[in-house]
C-alpha atoms as an extended CHARMM CRD file, in Angstrom:
* protein
*
       181  EXT
         1         1  MET       CA              4.1800000000      -28.6920000000      -17.5790000000  PROA      1               0.0000000000
         2         2  PRO       CA              4.3940000000      -26.7390000000      -20.8470000000  PROA      2               0.0000000000
         3         3  ALA       CA              1.7950000000      -27.4400000000      -23.5260000000  PROA      3               0.0000000000
         4         4  ASN       CA              4.3010000000      -29.2590000000      -25.7220000000  PROA      4               0.0000000000
         5         5  GLY       CA              4.9070000000      -31.7600000000      -22.9250000000  PROA      5               0.0000000000
         6         6  ALA       CA              8.5730000000      -30.8550000000      -22.4850000000  PROA      6               0.0000000000
         7         7  ASP       CA              9.9050000000      -30.6490000000      -18.9850000000  PROA      7               0.0000000000
         8         8  ILE       CA             10.6440000000      -27.2150000000      -17.5810000000  PROA      8               0.0000000000
         9         9  PRO       CA             14.4190000000      -27.0240000000      -17.4430000000  PROA      9               0.0000000000
        10        10  SER       CA             15.9120000000      -26.8750000000      -13.9930000000  PROA      10              0.0000000000
        11        11  MET       CA             19.0700000000      -25.1110000000      -12.9880000000  PROA      11              0.0000000000
        12        12  ASP       CA             21.5760000000      -25.4310000000      -10.1960000000  PROA      12              0.0000000000
        13        13  ILE       CA             20.3970000000      -23.2110000000       -7.3440000000  PROA      13              0.0000000000
        14        14  LEU       CA             23.7360000000      -21.3750000000       -7.1610000000  PROA      14              0.0000000000
        15        15  PRO       CA             23.4540000000      -19.3570000000      -10.4130000000  PROA      15              0.0000000000
        16        16  LEU       CA             19.7840000000      -18.6650000000       -9.6840000000  PROA      16              0.0000000000
        17        17  LEU       CA             20.6400000000      -17.2920000000       -6.2500000000  PROA      17              0.0000000000
        18        18  GLU       CA             23.4750000000      -15.2110000000       -7.7060000000  PROA      18              0.0000000000
        19        19  ARG       CA             21.0810000000      -13.6210000000      -10.1970000000  PROA      19              0.0000000000
        20        20  CYS       CA             18.4380000000      -13.0170000000       -7.5210000000  PROA      20              0.0000000000
        21        21  VAL       CA             20.9800000000      -11.4470000000       -5.1640000000  PROA      21              0.0000000000
        22        22  ALA       CA             21.9110000000       -9.1170000000       -8.0350000000  PROA      22              0.0000000000
        23        23  LEU       CA             18.2130000000       -8.3040000000       -8.5550000000  PROA      23              0.0000000000
        24        24  GLU       CA             17.7300000000       -7.3970000000       -4.9050000000  PROA      24              0.0000000000
        25        25  ARG       CA             20.8860000000       -5.2770000000       -4.9030000000  PROA      25              0.0000000000
        26        26  GLY       CA             19.7020000000       -3.6090000000       -8.0910000000  PROA      26              0.0000000000
        27        27  ALA       CA             16.3590000000       -2.8430000000       -6.4500000000  PROA      27              0.0000000000
        28        28  ALA       CA             18.2190000000       -1.3120000000       -3.4960000000  PROA      28              0.0000000000
        29        29  GLU       CA             20.2340000000        0.8270000000       -5.9180000000  PROA      29              0.0000000000
        30        30  PHE       CA             17.0150000000        1.9150000000       -7.6350000000  PROA      30              0.0000000000
        31        31  TYR       CA             15.5420000000        3.1030000000       -4.3260000000  PROA      31              0.0000000000
        32        32  GLU       CA             18.8100000000        4.7840000000       -3.3730000000  PROA      32              0.0000000000
        33        33  ARG       CA             18.6230000000        6.7410000000       -6.6380000000  PROA      33              0.0000000000
        34        34  LEU       CA             15.0890000000        7.8290000000       -5.7960000000  PROA      34              0.0000000000
        35        35  ALA       CA             16.1880000000        8.8940000000       -2.3110000000  PROA      35              0.0000000000
        36        36  ALA       CA             18.9430000000       10.9730000000       -3.9010000000  PROA      36              0.0000000000
        37        37  ARG       CA             16.4330000000       12.6010000000       -6.2770000000  PROA      37              0.0000000000
        38        38  PHE       CA             14.1420000000       13.6050000000       -3.3800000000  PROA      38              0.0000000000
        39        39  THR       CA             16.6000000000       14.9390000000       -0.7880000000  PROA      39              0.0000000000
        40        40  HSD       CA             14.3900000000       18.0350000000       -0.4930000000  PROA      40              0.0000000000
        41        41  ASP       CA             11.3750000000       15.9550000000        0.6110000000  PROA      41              0.0000000000
        42        42  ALA       CA             11.9600000000       14.2910000000        3.9870000000  PROA      42              0.0000000000
        43        43  GLU       CA              9.0060000000       11.9030000000        3.7080000000  PROA      43              0.0000000000
        44        44  LEU       CA              9.9650000000       10.5880000000        0.2710000000  PROA      44              0.0000000000
        45        45  ARG       CA             13.6620000000       10.4270000000        1.1000000000  PROA      45              0.0000000000
        46        46  ALA       CA             12.8090000000        8.3630000000        4.2070000000  PROA      46              0.0000000000
        47        47  LEU       CA             10.4540000000        6.0760000000        2.2370000000  PROA      47              0.0000000000
        48        48  TRP       CA             12.9680000000        5.4010000000       -0.5350000000  PROA      48              0.0000000000
        49        49  SER       CA             15.8110000000        4.9240000000        1.9490000000  PROA      49              0.0000000000
        50        50  ALA       CA             13.7690000000        2.4330000000        3.9800000000  PROA      50              0.0000000000
        51        51  MET       CA             12.8240000000        0.5180000000        0.8500000000  PROA      51              0.0000000000
        52        52  ALA       CA             16.4840000000        0.4140000000       -0.2130000000  PROA      52              0.0000000000
        53        53  ALA       CA             17.3740000000       -0.9990000000        3.2080000000  PROA      53              0.0000000000
        54        54  ASP       CA             14.6690000000       -3.6810000000        2.8540000000  PROA      54              0.0000000000
        55        55  GLU       CA             16.0260000000       -4.7000000000       -0.5460000000  PROA      55              0.0000000000
        56        56  ARG       CA             19.5830000000       -4.8720000000        0.8310000000  PROA      56              0.0000000000
        57        57  THR       CA             18.2860000000       -7.1440000000        3.6050000000  PROA      57              0.0000000000
        58        58  HSD       CA             16.6380000000       -9.3720000000        0.9840000000  PROA      58              0.0000000000
        59        59  ALA       CA             19.9610000000       -9.5670000000       -0.8760000000  PROA      59              0.0000000000
        60        60  GLU       CA             21.8020000000      -10.4510000000        2.3260000000  PROA      60              0.0000000000
        61        61  LYS       CA             19.4190000000      -13.3080000000        3.1070000000  PROA      61              0.0000000000
        62        62  LEU       CA             19.7130000000      -14.7660000000       -0.3780000000  PROA      62              0.0000000000
        63        63  GLU       CA             23.4810000000      -14.2930000000       -0.2210000000  PROA      63              0.0000000000
        64        64  THR       CA             23.5340000000      -16.3160000000        3.0110000000  PROA      64              0.0000000000
        65        65  TRP       CA             21.7480000000      -19.1640000000        1.2580000000  PROA      65              0.0000000000
        66        66  ARG       CA             24.0560000000      -18.8210000000       -1.7470000000  PROA      66              0.0000000000
        67        67  ALA       CA             27.0780000000      -19.1390000000        0.5450000000  PROA      67              0.0000000000
        68        68  LEU       CA             25.5860000000      -22.2770000000        2.1150000000  PROA      68              0.0000000000
        69        69  ALA       CA             24.7960000000      -23.7650000000       -1.3020000000  PROA      69              0.0000000000
        70        70  GLU       CA             28.2980000000      -23.0210000000       -2.5210000000  PROA      70              0.0000000000
        71        71  ARG       CA             29.6940000000      -25.3070000000        0.1820000000  PROA      71              0.0000000000
        72        72  GLU       CA             27.6990000000      -28.2630000000       -1.1430000000  PROA      72              0.0000000000
        73        73  PRO       CA             29.2110000000      -30.4460000000       -3.8560000000  PROA      73              0.0000000000
        74        74  ALA       CA             27.6430000000      -29.5960000000       -7.2260000000  PROA      74              0.0000000000
        75        75  GLU       CA             26.0270000000      -33.0240000000       -7.5250000000  PROA      75              0.0000000000
        76        76  ARG       CA             24.2430000000      -32.5450000000       -4.1780000000  PROA      76              0.0000000000
        77        77  ARG       CA             23.0550000000      -28.9720000000       -4.7120000000  PROA      77              0.0000000000
        78        78  GLU       CA             19.3860000000      -28.2530000000       -5.0660000000  PROA      78              0.0000000000
        79        79  HSD       CA             17.9040000000      -27.4550000000       -8.4550000000  PROA      79              0.0000000000
        80        80  ALA       CA             15.1080000000      -25.0450000000       -9.2320000000  PROA      80              0.0000000000
        81        81  SER       CA             12.8040000000      -24.8090000000      -12.2150000000  PROA      81              0.0000000000
        82        82  GLY       CA             10.3570000000      -22.2920000000      -13.5450000000  PROA      82              0.0000000000
        83        83  PHE       CA             12.3300000000      -19.1730000000      -12.6290000000  PROA      83              0.0000000000
        84        84  ALA       CA             14.4330000000      -18.4770000000      -15.7250000000  PROA      84              0.0000000000
        85        85  GLN       CA             12.0040000000      -16.3470000000      -17.7510000000  PROA      85              0.0000000000
        86        86  ASP       CA             10.7320000000      -14.3870000000      -14.7370000000  PROA      86              0.0000000000
        87        87  VAL       CA             14.2820000000      -13.5980000000      -13.6270000000  PROA      87              0.0000000000
        88        88  GLU       CA             15.1940000000      -12.4970000000      -17.1420000000  PROA      88              0.0000000000
        89        89  ASP       CA             12.1040000000      -10.2570000000      -17.2940000000  PROA      89              0.0000000000
        90        90  LEU       CA             12.9790000000       -8.7700000000      -13.9090000000  PROA      90              0.0000000000
        91        91  GLU       CA             16.5330000000       -8.0490000000      -14.9840000000  PROA      91              0.0000000000
        92        92  GLN       CA             15.1410000000       -6.0530000000      -17.9240000000  PROA      92              0.0000000000
        93        93  LEU       CA             12.5720000000       -4.2300000000      -15.7650000000  PROA      93              0.0000000000
        94        94  LEU       CA             15.2110000000       -3.3670000000      -13.1940000000  PROA      94              0.0000000000
        95        95  GLU       CA             17.5510000000       -2.0050000000      -15.8440000000  PROA      95              0.0000000000
        96        96  GLU       CA             14.7520000000        0.2080000000      -17.1530000000  PROA      96              0.0000000000
        97        97  THR       CA             13.6210000000        1.4510000000      -13.7270000000  PROA      97              0.0000000000
        98        98  ARG       CA             17.1620000000        2.2010000000      -12.5400000000  PROA      98              0.0000000000
        99        99  ALA       CA             17.8200000000        4.2290000000      -15.6810000000  PROA      99              0.0000000000
       100       100  ALA       CA             14.5250000000        6.1100000000      -15.3240000000  PROA      100             0.0000000000
       101       101  ALA       CA             15.1140000000        6.8210000000      -11.6150000000  PROA      101             0.0000000000
       102       102  ALA       CA             17.9660000000        9.1540000000      -12.4700000000  PROA      102             0.0000000000
       103       103  SER       CA             15.6460000000       11.5460000000      -14.2780000000  PROA      103             0.0000000000
       104       104  VAL       CA             12.2890000000       11.4390000000      -12.4630000000  PROA      104             0.0000000000
       105       105  LYS       CA             10.8040000000       14.8830000000      -12.1060000000  PROA      105             0.0000000000
       106       106  SER       CA              7.8580000000       14.2560000000       -9.8110000000  PROA      106             0.0000000000
       107       107  ALA       CA              6.7400000000       12.0840000000       -6.9610000000  PROA      107             0.0000000000
       108       108  ASP       CA              4.1150000000       10.5350000000       -9.2310000000  PROA      108             0.0000000000
       109       109  GLU       CA              6.7950000000        9.4660000000      -11.7240000000  PROA      109             0.0000000000
       110       110  ALA       CA              8.7770000000        7.9060000000       -8.8630000000  PROA      110             0.0000000000
       111       111  PHE       CA              5.6610000000        6.1930000000       -7.5040000000  PROA      111             0.0000000000
       112       112  ALA       CA              4.9050000000        4.7120000000      -10.9400000000  PROA      112             0.0000000000
       113       113  LEU       CA              8.4120000000        3.2480000000      -11.1840000000  PROA      113             0.0000000000
       114       114  ALA       CA              8.3540000000        1.8800000000       -7.6320000000  PROA      114             0.0000000000
       115       115  LEU       CA              4.9170000000        0.3640000000       -8.1220000000  PROA      115             0.0000000000
       116       116  ALA       CA              6.0240000000       -1.2720000000      -11.3810000000  PROA      116             0.0000000000
       117       117  LEU       CA              8.8860000000       -2.8980000000       -9.5110000000  PROA      117             0.0000000000
       118       118  GLU       CA              6.8620000000       -3.8650000000       -6.4380000000  PROA      118             0.0000000000
       119       119  THR       CA              4.0040000000       -5.3520000000       -8.4720000000  PROA      119             0.0000000000
       120       120  SER       CA              6.4500000000       -7.3800000000      -10.5680000000  PROA      120             0.0000000000
       121       121  GLU       CA              7.5630000000      -10.8840000000       -9.6320000000  PROA      121             0.0000000000
       122       122  ILE       CA             10.6080000000       -9.6900000000       -7.6450000000  PROA      122             0.0000000000
       123       123  ASP       CA              9.0880000000      -10.2370000000       -4.2060000000  PROA      123             0.0000000000
       124       124  THR       CA              7.3060000000      -13.4210000000       -5.2780000000  PROA      124             0.0000000000
       125       125  ILE       CA             10.5610000000      -14.9790000000       -6.4200000000  PROA      125             0.0000000000
       126       126  TYR       CA             12.3970000000      -13.7040000000       -3.3370000000  PROA      126             0.0000000000
       127       127  THR       CA              9.8450000000      -15.1400000000       -0.9040000000  PROA      127             0.0000000000
       128       128  LYS       CA              9.5880000000      -18.4840000000       -2.7410000000  PROA      128             0.0000000000
       129       129  LEU       CA             13.3560000000      -18.8630000000       -2.6810000000  PROA      129             0.0000000000
       130       130  LEU       CA             13.6190000000      -17.7700000000        0.9350000000  PROA      130             0.0000000000
       131       131  GLN       CA             10.8210000000      -20.1220000000        1.9730000000  PROA      131             0.0000000000
       132       132  SER       CA             12.5420000000      -23.1010000000        0.3600000000  PROA      132             0.0000000000
       133       133  SER       CA             15.9450000000      -22.2430000000        1.8040000000  PROA      133             0.0000000000
       134       134  PRO       CA             17.6590000000      -23.7760000000        4.8330000000  PROA      134             0.0000000000
       135       135  ILE       CA             17.3470000000      -20.3710000000        6.5420000000  PROA      135             0.0000000000
       136       136  ALA       CA             13.5250000000      -20.2540000000        6.2570000000  PROA      136             0.0000000000
       137       137  ARG       CA             12.0020000000      -19.0650000000        9.5270000000  PROA      137             0.0000000000
       138       138  PHE       CA              8.2760000000      -19.5060000000        8.9580000000  PROA      138             0.0000000000
       139       139  PRO       CA              6.1470000000      -22.5920000000        8.3560000000  PROA      139             0.0000000000
       140       140  ASP       CA              4.4980000000      -21.4460000000        5.1370000000  PROA      140             0.0000000000
       141       141  VAL       CA              5.0220000000      -19.0910000000        2.2340000000  PROA      141             0.0000000000
       142       142  GLU       CA              2.1170000000      -16.8140000000        3.2040000000  PROA      142             0.0000000000
       143       143  GLU       CA              3.8080000000      -16.0470000000        6.5220000000  PROA      143             0.0000000000
       144       144  THR       CA              7.1110000000      -15.4570000000        4.7470000000  PROA      144             0.0000000000
       145       145  VAL       CA              5.3970000000      -13.0080000000        2.3760000000  PROA      145             0.0000000000
       146       146  ARG       CA              3.7240000000      -11.2260000000        5.2840000000  PROA      146             0.0000000000
       147       147  ARG       CA              6.9340000000      -10.9060000000        7.2790000000  PROA      147             0.0000000000
       148       148  GLU       CA              9.2940000000      -10.1470000000        4.4140000000  PROA      148             0.0000000000
       149       149  THR       CA              7.4300000000       -7.8450000000        2.0100000000  PROA      149             0.0000000000
       150       150  THR       CA              4.0570000000       -6.6730000000        3.2820000000  PROA      150             0.0000000000
       151       151  GLY       CA              5.5420000000       -3.9490000000        5.4850000000  PROA      151             0.0000000000
       152       152  HSD       CA              7.3100000000       -2.1190000000        2.7120000000  PROA      152             0.0000000000
       153       153  HSD       CA              4.3810000000       -2.6190000000        0.3500000000  PROA      153             0.0000000000
       154       154  GLU       CA              2.0700000000       -1.0250000000        2.9030000000  PROA      154             0.0000000000
       155       155  ALA       CA              4.4900000000        1.8550000000        3.5310000000  PROA      155             0.0000000000
       156       156  LEU       CA              4.6740000000        2.5970000000       -0.1950000000  PROA      156             0.0000000000
       157       157  ALA       CA              0.9060000000        2.3290000000       -0.5910000000  PROA      157             0.0000000000
       158       158  ARG       CA              0.2460000000        4.6930000000        2.3440000000  PROA      158             0.0000000000
       159       159  VAL       CA              2.4570000000        7.3970000000        0.8720000000  PROA      159             0.0000000000
       160       160  VAL       CA              1.0560000000        6.8890000000       -2.6290000000  PROA      160             0.0000000000
       161       161  GLN       CA             -2.5250000000        7.0580000000       -1.3590000000  PROA      161             0.0000000000
       162       162  ARG       CA             -1.8020000000       10.2490000000        0.5500000000  PROA      162             0.0000000000
       163       163  ARG       CA              0.3240000000       12.0470000000       -2.0470000000  PROA      163             0.0000000000
       164       164  SER       CA             -0.4110000000       10.7800000000       -5.5460000000  PROA      164             0.0000000000
       165       165  ARG       CA             -2.7640000000       12.5040000000       -7.9420000000  PROA      165             0.0000000000
       166       166  ASP       CA             -2.4090000000        9.7880000000      -10.5670000000  PROA      166             0.0000000000
       167       167  ASP       CA             -5.3200000000        7.3350000000      -10.7650000000  PROA      167             0.0000000000
       168       168  GLY       CA             -3.0690000000        4.6050000000      -12.1650000000  PROA      168             0.0000000000
       169       169  ASN       CA             -0.6970000000        4.8930000000       -9.2070000000  PROA      169             0.0000000000
       170       170  LEU       CA             -3.5790000000        4.8450000000       -6.7560000000  PROA      170             0.0000000000
       171       171  LEU       CA             -5.0160000000        1.7220000000       -8.3740000000  PROA      171             0.0000000000
       172       172  ARG       CA             -1.6470000000       -0.0900000000       -8.4620000000  PROA      172             0.0000000000
       173       173  ALA       CA             -1.0530000000        0.7880000000       -4.7870000000  PROA      173             0.0000000000
       174       174  ALA       CA             -4.4370000000       -0.6370000000       -3.8290000000  PROA      174             0.0000000000
       175       175  LEU       CA             -3.7870000000       -3.7840000000       -5.8760000000  PROA      175             0.0000000000
       176       176  LEU       CA             -0.3770000000       -4.2000000000       -4.2630000000  PROA      176             0.0000000000
       177       177  CYS       CA             -1.9430000000       -4.2200000000       -0.8040000000  PROA      177             0.0000000000
       178       178  ALA       CA             -4.8050000000       -6.4830000000       -1.8920000000  PROA      178             0.0000000000
       179       179  ARG       CA             -2.2730000000       -8.9940000000       -3.2430000000  PROA      179             0.0000000000
       180       180  ASP       CA             -0.6290000000       -9.1590000000        0.1860000000  PROA      180             0.0000000000
       181       181  GLU       CA             -3.8760000000       -9.9580000000        2.0170000000  PROA      181             0.0000000000
């Protein structure tokens, strides 16, 4: 509860899911832009393409829940609270990273952008929403996180650890993996 005692406003799940689907699609577009920037580097092109595919899969899963929620009468739809500011922040971050992806000049610049996105709240929000959805497959959120995001976090971290010369990138990659443990 906020310090002033006011309730955290809740919102119909439908607009929240629509915004989160757009975030996941935007993340896929970001990685597609990186893949296009690194066509000359097979390893990076494969990494960015795989990450784009993962983000598209995230969008598809949230879109499935959105379609189910849309069938419910508005008065019976679930409500969610506590997501509004994080989603707004992510929309801004995604806009910035997508714009920057078009002009990256080095792998380290691309790694920094990807790590900023992956260490943001995007996967936390995605896994919390997925876990609370009617299409949840795992008994707890930790398992959902492990199954849904840890693989692409580890893939990014492996490439960063092998190829980056930037201490900040190396630290963020290590923190990303530690967060998933």
